N, C-alpha and C positions, 0 to 999 in steps of 0.2 A: 444477546446483543444489548448494549447500553442504549436504550431509546432516547434518553436525554442528550447523550453525546451525539447520537445519530441526528436528532433534530437540530442541534447547535451546528454541526458540520454542514448540514444542508442549508441552514439559514445563512451561515457565514461564507460558505464556499460553493454552494450549489451542487455538492457531491453527496450521494446517498450510500450508506453502508450496505444496502441490499445489492449494490453493484459490485461488491467485493469479489464475487466469484469470477468476474472478468479478469482478475489478476492471476487466476489459476486455470484458465480455460485452454491452455496450450499455446497461447501466443508467446512470442519471444519476451523474456523477462530477465532481469538481473536482481539477485537477492543477496543482501549482506547482513551479517549479524549486527545488531545494535543494542547490546545488553543494557539493562538498567539495574545496577547493583548485581544481585544474585539472580535476577530474573532474565532468562534468555528471551530476547525479542529479535525480530527480523524486520527488514524493510525491503519491499519488493517494488521495483519500478517497471512499468509497462507503458506501451503506447496505445492509446484508445482514441480512435477517430482523429489521428494525426497529432495529438498532444500527449505529453508524458505526465504520468501520475504515479505517486508513491503511496503504498499502503504500509503502515507500521502495524505489526501483528505479532501474536504469540500463540503457542499451542496451549490449550486448556484441555488436557486429556487428549482426545482424538479430534477435538474441534478447534478451528481457528477462531481466536478472539481478536476482533478489530480494535486497535488502539487509536489509529489516526488514518485519515485519507486526505490527500492534498495533491496539488500540482507538484510535480517533481522540481527539486532545486536543480540549478545548473549542473553541478557535479554529478548528480544522479542521472540526469538525461545524458550527460557526456559518457558515463560508464555504460549506459545501455547502448548508445550509438557505437562505442568502441567494440562491444561484444557482438552486436548484431548489425553488421554492415550490410 
């Protein structure tokens, strides 16, 4: 885990990368590819305590590497609602 990015995200957004497992705990989610050049990346949107959040991540071997955690954009929340009515 990138501790500098983790601290910055917490300071700016109040979100902590240690909560990333909530995105993969079995709750309804929607995941889309969001590649950066040749690097395969994914963004996963979930609802946590009534609000939508998006995690941008990639596989590093068998481990998930968190790139970004933020409140979901409107289109991401809309996609989640459409899939999980």
